[in-house]
C-alpha positions, 0 to 999 in steps of 0.5 A: 591558199590565200589570194596573193593580191588580197590587201592586208587587213587594216589595223584596229584604231588605237585609242589615245588616252591622255596621261593622268599620271607622271613619273618623276622624270616626266613631271620634271621635263614638263616644268620647262626649266633646264635639267642638268645631267652628267657626272657633276656640276662644276659650280652651283653658283653659275648653273644655268637657270630658267623661269619656273612660273609656278614658283615665281623664280629662276630655277633648274633641276639637277639629275646627275648619274648616281641619283638614279631615281632616288633623290631630287635636286633643284636650284632656286634663285630668289631675287634681291629683296623678294620672297617666293610664294608660300609652298606646301610640300608633302616630303621632308626637304633639305636646303643648303644655302649656296649663296646669300642671306635670307629668312625662312618661315615654316608652318603646318596646315590649319593655322598653327604657330609659325617658325621663322629663322634667318639663314646665310651662306653655308647654312643647312636646314630641313623643312619637315613634310606636310608643312608650308614654307616661305623663303625670302631674300634679305639682301637688297642688292643681289639674289640668293641661291638655294639647293633643295634636296628630297626623295621625290623620285621614290615617292612619285614612283609610289604615287605618280601624281604631282598634285599629291606632293605639292600644295595638297591640303593634307594635315598630318601629325604636327612636326612641332610637337612640345618636345620640338619647340626649339627645333630650329635652335642649337644642335644637340649632341646625341649617341644612339645605343650600341647595336641599335638603329642606323648609327649603332653607337655613333655620336651625331648632331641632331637638329633642323638647322645648322647656321654655318657648315663651313665654320662647323668645327665639332668634328670627330676623327674618321680613321676608317677613311684615312688621310687623317680626316674628320667628320660630323654626322647629322640626323634631322628630327623626325626624318629618315634623311640625314647628312654628314660632312668630312674635312681632310688635310691638304696634299692628302687623299682618302681611301676609296669606298662605296655605298648606295645611290642618291648621296649628293656631295657639295664641296664647301672648301678646297681644291681637288678632284674625285675618282669614281668607278664601277668595280672592274671598269673605267675610272671617271675623274671629277675636278672640284672646288667650292660649290662643285657637286657630284653624286657617286652612282650605286656601289661605285667606288669613289675616292677624294683627293686634296691637291690644294694648300688648305683643308678640303671640306665637303657636305654629303646629303643622304637619302632615306635609310634603305638606300645605305647600300652597305654590306650587312656582314663585317667581312663583306663590308671590308670589300667596300673600302680599298686600303692604300696598300691594295689600291691601283698604283695609278691612283698614287701616280696621278695624285702626285702628278696633280700635286706637281702641277701646283708645285706641291708634293704628297703628304701621305706617309710612305708607311700608309702604303705599306700597312693597312693598319697605319695610324694617321696623326690627327 
């Protein structure tokens, strides 16, 4: 029997090992600039920023519910008349111009020719992987704000070393091959063959640069989502990243639908709100206007409502293809959209109440609530 007065043995000393690797979240927190979390950003134009010494600019990270370790967003502000230091980044990065006007120069490692182009507010462009970029503000009186979007969290899960992705000397295959000499010029209309690839016969626009998404009018009817809305689908050259933009009329709303995580939605025009919910759980209401941003979480239903007097327009930045989150079988895919006759009655009541606050009434036809096969006039 042990002596009850005997002191317990000392615990062996713990050897502390200095961390040599970082998860994306650890790396992000190590930078020391603001990190904005939650369900949405009310206005990207007024988002609080902090000084990022390495990038020589005011900046902030955005890690909303729904990005879920899939996609990275950060906001950079370039002072009036200044240029940021050149940066080499290992991944494709999509840039949306929130405010301002400037110039971008993009080039690969090894002294290959540079590509230079100008951008403005509402421009959208992609900077290819393993390329340098330098971004400058052409305005002498005010800063510009740029929203950067990539899949860095996924990549850093596989290679948890930040220096592997930033300013690494690796020189991969050239993005600007002979067939891509006009890569930052006018977008090309393309169609993927039926039954193949991601788009399965869908028409899409193929380019690395879209000068003004708010003025873009090359849209197709998107009857599946209702509200008489139209969409444009975008594919970036030599990249698994993509985007789409939707426009829908005032005093209407789109059908609820769901998909995979990581899509960042930026409102370009209009006044309204969205409702997001996990099946069978409480609904989250997100008010929006120009420059609001939000991210529907993985497999959460979400639904968009226009309570203003002008069309609503939003841009959806999309992660690599494996995060589509859609059902493979058509019969199961039908469960990923809620038709008007089958929606929670609260949806319609709230919509009509929100319109009434603005002295407006719904333009959703009564027939749409009676038949899921109702054909909207576009």
